[in-house]
Every structure is written in structure tokens, then in C-alpha cells.
N, C-alpha and C positions, 0 to 999 in steps of 0.2 A: 537852554530854555530851564528857567527856574522851576523848583520843584513846587508844588502847589500845597500850602500850609495844612497840617491835618485836618483843622475844623473845617476847612473849606473842600477838602476830599471828602470828609463826612458827609458835608450837605449834599455835595455832587453825588454822592452813592444813594442818599436816601432819594433823591430826585428821581434817579435813574429806575430805583425799584418802584418807585410810586408809578413810574409809567407802564410797567410790564403788565401784561394782560393775566390775571390770577387764573391759575389751572384749576379746571374742576371737572367732575364726571358730568356726562348728560345721559338721560334717558327720554323716555317718552311715554305720556300717558296713553293707553291703548284702550281703556274702559272705564266707566265709571258706574256702579251699580248700588243704589243706595246710598250707604255710608262709606263704601268702599271704593277705593280707588285702585286699578291696576296698572303697573308702570312696567314697561319694559327696558332693559339695558343698564340696570343698577345692580342686579344680583350677583356680579362678581365683587363688587365693592361694600356691600352692606347685610346685614343680617338683622334677625328680628330684634326689634326694639331700638333699632338706629334711626336717626332723623335724616330728614331731606327737605328740599323745598320742591314745591308744585308752584307754575306760575299760570296765573289766572290769564284770561283774554285782555284784562285791562293793564296789565303789566305786575300786578301785585302778587307778590312771592308769599305761598302760606305754608307754614311749617307743616310736616307731615310725619307719620311714624309708621313704619313697617311693621305689620301685625302677623304676617303668616306669607307663604310661597305656594304657588301652583306652577308645578315646573320651574321654568326660569322666569315667569311673572310674578313680580312683588304685589303682594296686596297690602296696601296703606289706609290709613286715615289720617284726616286733618285736624289739626288743632283750631281750626277756624272755619267759618264758612266755606262752603265749596261752590259757591256762586261764582259763574265765569270759569269755572274749570270744564275741560272737554278733551276728547280724544286729539291726540296729537300734541297737545299740550307738553311744555317743557318741564323735565324733572332734573333738577340738578342738587347737586352738593359741592362744597369747596373741598380742594385736595391740596394738602399740606406736606411738606416733605418729612420723612421720605417718601418718595413717589410711589403711588399705590396705597397710601394709607388716608382714609376719608376723615376729614375735620369732623364731620357731625356721627362718624361712626363712635362706637363702643358706648353708647348710653349719654343720656342727658345729665349735667353737672349743676349744681346751684354753687354760686360764691356767697356763702352765709357769712354774715358779719354781725358783731354785737350790735353794732347801729341799728340792726332791723328791729330790736325791741322799741315795741311802740307804735310800729308799723303795720299798715294792710296791704297783702301782697298778693298777686294771682298765682298759680301754678308755676308758672315759668319764671318766678322772681321779678316780676315788675311792679312797681308800686301802685296801688290803687286809690290812695287816700289824698292824692294831689297836692304831698308835701315834699316834692321834689324827688330827684333820682335817689335811689338806695345806695349806701356804702357797699364796696366790692370787697369781700374777704380774700385774702392773699392765698386761699387754697381753693380747689374745686372739690365738691363732695358728692360722690354720685348719688343720683337719686334712686336708682333701683339697687340699694346695697344689700349684700347678702346679710343676715342674723349674724350676731357674734357668735364664737364657738361656745357651746353651751360649757365646756370644762374650764373656760378661762374666764367666764363671767363671774363678778361678786354676787354676794349673796344678797336677799333682800336688806333695806336699811331698816333704822328704826320705824315705829308706826307713824303716819302723817296725820296731822291735824287738817281735816278736810273743812272745819269750820261749819259743818251741817250736821245737827243732832243726831237724826235719824241714821245717819252713814256712819258718825262716829262712835256710837253705841253699840249698832246692831250690825253694821258691816266695815269695822276698822279696818281701815288700809295701812300697809306699809309703803315705805320708799320703794319704788320700782315695781309695784305691783300692777297688774293689769284688771280693771273691772268693766264688766258692760253693764249699760244701762238700759233696759228693755222696757220699750213702751210702744202702744199705739199713737196715732197721731192727735195732737192737742192736749195731751196729759201733761206738758209741763216739762219736757225735756231740755228745751233752750233756756227756761228760766232757771232749773237745777244747775245746768252748766255754767249759766253766768254766776250764780251764787259760788260754784266752785271755784271759778276764775278769780272772783274777788276775795275770796276767804282762805284759800287754802294757803298753808304755809310753805311756798317753793321759792326758787329764787326765778323762775322764769315760766311762763304759761305760753303753751302753743296751742291756737285752736283752729281747726281744720273744718270749715263750713263746706260741705260734699252736698252740691247740688242743692243748695239753698235757695229758697224763693227771692229773687231780686228785690222785690218790696219791702222785706223783712231785713234787710241788710242793715241798713242805717237804724233801724229800730233796736237792732240787735246791740251793734255797738254804741249806740248812745244811751238808750235807756237802760238794757239788761246789762251789758258790760260795764259801761260806765267810762270817766276818764281815768278813774283810779284803776280800775281792771285792765284797760287796754294800756297804760302806761308801763304795766310789766310783762306784755304778752306780744306776740306774734301772732297775727290772724291772717290765713291762708284761706281765700274764697274763691270757689268756682260756682256759679249759679245755675239753677236747672235749665237755663235754655242754652247753656253752651254745649259744645260738644262733647261726648262721652270721654275722649281722651284727655280734655281739660279737666272734667269731673274725678277721671280716676287719678290724674295727676295731682289733684289737689291733696289727696291722702299722702302719696308719697312725697310731695313737697313738705308738708308738715312734717313727715317722719324725718325727713333729712334735717331740717331746722333745729327738731329736737335734738336729733343725733350730735350735731354741732355743738348745743350747749353743753351736753351729756359728756362729750369727750374733754370738756373743760373741767369737768369734774363738778359740776352744777346739779342741782335738785330742778328736774323740769316737770312740769304737769303738763301731759299733751291729752287733749281733748279732741274728739273726731266725732262729728255729727253729719250723718251717719256711716256706719258701716254699710247698712243697707242699700244706699244709694251709691256707694261705691260699688257694691255687687252688681248693681242694675248697671252701671258704666260697663263693668266688666263683661256683662251678658251680652250686651249691645255689640262690645267689640268682636268678642269671641264668635257670636252668630253672622256678624259681618264678615269675619274671616272664614268661615265656612264651617266653623264646629257643630256637631250636632248638640241639639238640647237635650238635657238628659233630666235632672231632678227639676220638676215643675218649671221647665223652660230655661234652667239654667246649664249652660255647658260645663264641661267637667274642669276647663281650667279657671273657673271662679272659686271652687274649692282647693285648688291647689295653690292660688294666689293668695287667699286668705291668711294662712299660717305665715307665708312669706314676708307679709306686711306687720302682722300682728306681733311676731316673733322678734322684730326689731325693737320693740319697746322692751323696757325693764331694765336690769342694772347693766352698768357699763363694765369694761374689763377689769378685773382685779389687781389693783395698784397698791404699792406701799401708802403713797399719799392720800388714797381713798379713792372708791369709784365715783363717779356720776350716775345718776339715777333718771330714767323716763319712768314716771308713773304714768299708765295709760288709762283713760276714761272713754270708753268708746260706745257710742250710742247704738241701738239696733231700734230701727223702726218696723216692729212686727206688722205682718200684713192680717188686718182684720183681727187683731186682738190674738192673733194665734201663736202662741209662744213656742210651739214645736214646728214652725214651718223652717225650711231647709237651712236659710242664712241665721236663725237665731239659734237653731240646733248646733250648727256648725261652731258657730264664733262662741256660744257657751261651753264648748268643750275644748276650745284653745285657752280661754282666760282664766284668771286667777280667782274668779267670782262673779257674781251677777247680782245687780239690783234691779228689781222687778217693780214697774210704775204702773199702778192699777187706776183705770177711768173711773172705778165704782167710787175708790177713795177720794180722787179728785172732786167727783160728782156730789160728794158729802162735805166739801169743804176743808177737807184737810190737805194743805200743802206744806212740803213736797209731797206727793201723792206715793209713797213707798211702800208697798207691801211688805211687810216687816217679815211674816212668816214665809213666804217664798222667796226671800233674799238671802243671800249668805257669802262671807268671805272665806276663802281656804285659809287665810292666813291669820285668823282670830285666835284660834287654840293657842298659838305660840306668841302672839304680841301682846295680849294683855293679861293683866294679873289673874289670878285664881279667884279672887273676890269680884273682879270686873266680870270674867265669865259665868260666875254663879249667878250674877245680877242679871246680865242678859237672857240665861237659860231660864230665870224665874219668869222674866216678863215675857218671853217668847211663850211659856208654857200657860200663863194667864190670858195672853190674847188668843191662842188657840183654841182653850177651853171655853173663852168667851163668843168664839166666831162658831164653834161647834153647836152653842145654845142658843145661838141669836134668834134662830127660826121658832124655837119652842117657847121663847119668852115674848117674841111678839104675837104670837099665838094665844098667849096666856096659858099655856099647858105646863109651864113649870111654875110651882109656887115656891117663895122665899123659906128657907130653912130646911127643904129638903135635902140638900146637899151642901155643907160648909165651904167645900172647894169653888163649887158653882157659885155660890153667893159671895165668894171673895173675888173670883174672875169680875163677876158683874160690878162689883164694888170699886176694883182697881183699874179696869181696864179703859174706862173713860178719863182717868188721871194719866194714863200713859199715853193714850192718843192725845191728849191736850200737851203733854211734853214734847211730843213728836211735832206739833204744829211750829212752823218758824216762817217769819217774814223775809221777804227776798232780800232786804238790806240789814237784817239781823245775822251776827255771828255769833256761834257757840263754840268755845273751845273742846279739847278732848275732855279734861278734868272737869270743865263745867257740864258736859253731856251726861257723862256718868254720875256726876252729884244731883241732876234734875231727875234722873232715872230713879236713882235710889230714892230720893224725896218723894216721888211719884208711888214708889212700892210702900214705903214707911209710913206715909202721912195718913193712907187710907187704910191701914191694917187694924183689927179689932184689938184692943188692948184686955 
């Protein structure tokens, strides 16, 4: 009998393998309560954070994730709608060699590729823009990665030109720094984010829209971000109607995308809107898993998870060829304009500075509506020159004095000439406010920002 040629043997082996029934673990849904799915039979193969599938009555498999255990019963939540799931339904996951190792276990991973730039994706790495499939990267990156070792990280890079005058001059940022944008609803956070995405000097911008209104997605992409901004960005979107796991995963996926480009030595601008909605998703998950509510209804796991996410941003590993940087700008939607509510307070303590947006400033017609006196960057003393620091200190002093005297001036209780310092503040403050006003399509470099501030101070001085 003649021996079969090697190509034929390979084809025969492939055909035989294709006919094999894939090995998988099976469990069973025992109960569904609210958002939580209880499963028996998989606790020996899975741990918290691992993923598997639950099968609805119409045969559709829904990806789910373990969020906790009660005895040998796994508590899980689904990444999609739970319609059609019920007790007795199949829970399963594939098993690959070596036997006993689950294919879905070990946490989710994304195959990020440089070809993702200019694309809009969902938290699971699937395209949302209708422009065809996404290119698949050669290596898989864990979505729930741990922050880099602090002693091996590079130092912050040079100062970063954000293109926005008020931030360039009063909250100057360095590459690898993390800033928080704190504001109530409708104060202009999304517009400011779009300005930063368009004007910041960076290699790649990564935007995470966590719990965004579905109606506003196209408006943000087409009107606020625009074709030029999208061309150098990766946008990760989870809308407010999606399950909490998807909203939470949007933050992790965006961070993973940013880490991919940082590890290639690039300067990355990561913007997340908003950390508050990320925390609300964590609260839903924690409460469904049986955690007790603590601070204003937030379970303890929320405040443990925040630093694990935010600390992943920043400088990359210190290397001779230079380190990549993730400059993080995280928006915080403060409830009822209360800047001391738990999420805002926790985020402010983790980040390297905060930019406060004030509703009254926006109502007065000055955008971006940044409150200069309440905003600060912890890196300003070390990244600006002594002349620039003196300039911003003087401008802050003038704005503070003008704010202190505003009520007396409105009431007519202050007479010009009583105090030269007050007279100067009342004369110069309007020029500073005018300098801070900036249109959405307008860009202002770092040097130009300080030149305009200097001109506002000097032009109105008394000779």
C-alpha cells in the first residue's frame, strides 16, 4: 500500500479534527435575581473575573462573567440582555488542552492593533462604525492588567500642549500626568474633551464614553470630535442602556488600548467620560453580588477598584530608548454640583490635579467654564519657568481679589480709589476673563497662552 503524500495526510488530519466534538465544561443556571445569575457546576473551573456563556431558551449564547461566589454557587452577570434566560438553562465554557484549563478563564484580553486608530469600538473589541472588521493584533493584552511597578516607571515627560488657554496657563500638564475634570451635568465637559482631542499634541488619543446617552454618540463623533479628531483617535463606547458589565468594561478596554500604544513608546492622551458612570456600574455589580452598601450606597469594592484603574495611566517603563506616556484626563460628574461627594473626593485624592468647571461661569457666557481659582495641577511648579509661575500667581491673586469684592461692588459699597490693589483687580480681571474665553475650533499653544495672559496683565496696568 502506497504511503499518502504529506499534503494529503495533513488535509485528512484537519478533516478528522474538524469532526471531533469540542470538549467543554457544563453547568446549570439555578436562579436569576435582578441582574445576578446563579450557576452551579462551574465553580471548580472558574474564578472571579472569568467568563463563560449562558444559553437562552432561543439558543443564543450570552457572554457572562463571575462576580462572586456563595458556597459552590457562582454569581454572574451578563454582558447582554438576560431575556430568555431561566433556571435549568445551560452554562458552559470551552476547555482547551491541557485538560482542566478553561479557555475563557484567566480574564478577558484584547488583540489591539495600530489599525484601530480612527475606529469606534465597543468594550469587547468589536467594531461599531460600520467600516468592516478590526485588524487583529499579534499579541493579546489583558483587560484587567495590574499597574506597573512604581519603582520601574519613568518620570513624567515634558509639559504637554493641550491647545486650551485656560488649562495651558493655569493647570499646565506634563506628559504622563493624570488630571480630573470635575463638573455637574450640562457645564461643557464633552465640548472641552472634544477640544482636547483635537488640539492636544499627542501621537494617539483614546476616548472612553462610559454610559453615554445613545442619542449623543453621533453628535459627539461628527460635530464635537470631527473627522480630524477621529483620524488620530480610538473611541470606545458603552451607552447608558447597556448592562453594567459593558459600561464598566468600556473603561478597562480604553485603558488597555492606551497601554498598547504606550508600550510602543508613543505619547497617548486618554480621556474618559466619566469616572462617575464607571463607579455607578461598579455599584450595580457589587450590590448584585451581595456586597453591603457603604458610603452613599457605594459598596467598598468601588473605592478599591478606582485606584487599580486610574494608576494604570501615567508613564511607561523606564527604558534607554525612552518611555511611552499615558496622559489621563478623567471627567467626574459631580452629583448636585457637590464637589465633596464620595466619588469626586476619592478621585481627587488619586489624580495629579483637578480642573473644576463651574455652572455659574458657563451661565455668564465664558467657555470653557473652568474655575481658575479652584483648579490646580500638582506639576506646575516644576514644569513652568519662574517667570511663568510668577505670571499665573499674579493673575490668580487678581482674580481672587476681584471675586472677594464682587458683592460689595454690585451693592455700590465700594468707591473707586479706596484701595489701589482692589482698583487694579477690578480693572484687570475682565481682561483675564476675556483671554480665557476660547471657541471650540480655536487652538492656543502653550507659548501663545502665556503671551496672551501677559498681555492681559500688562495692557491694563496704570503707567
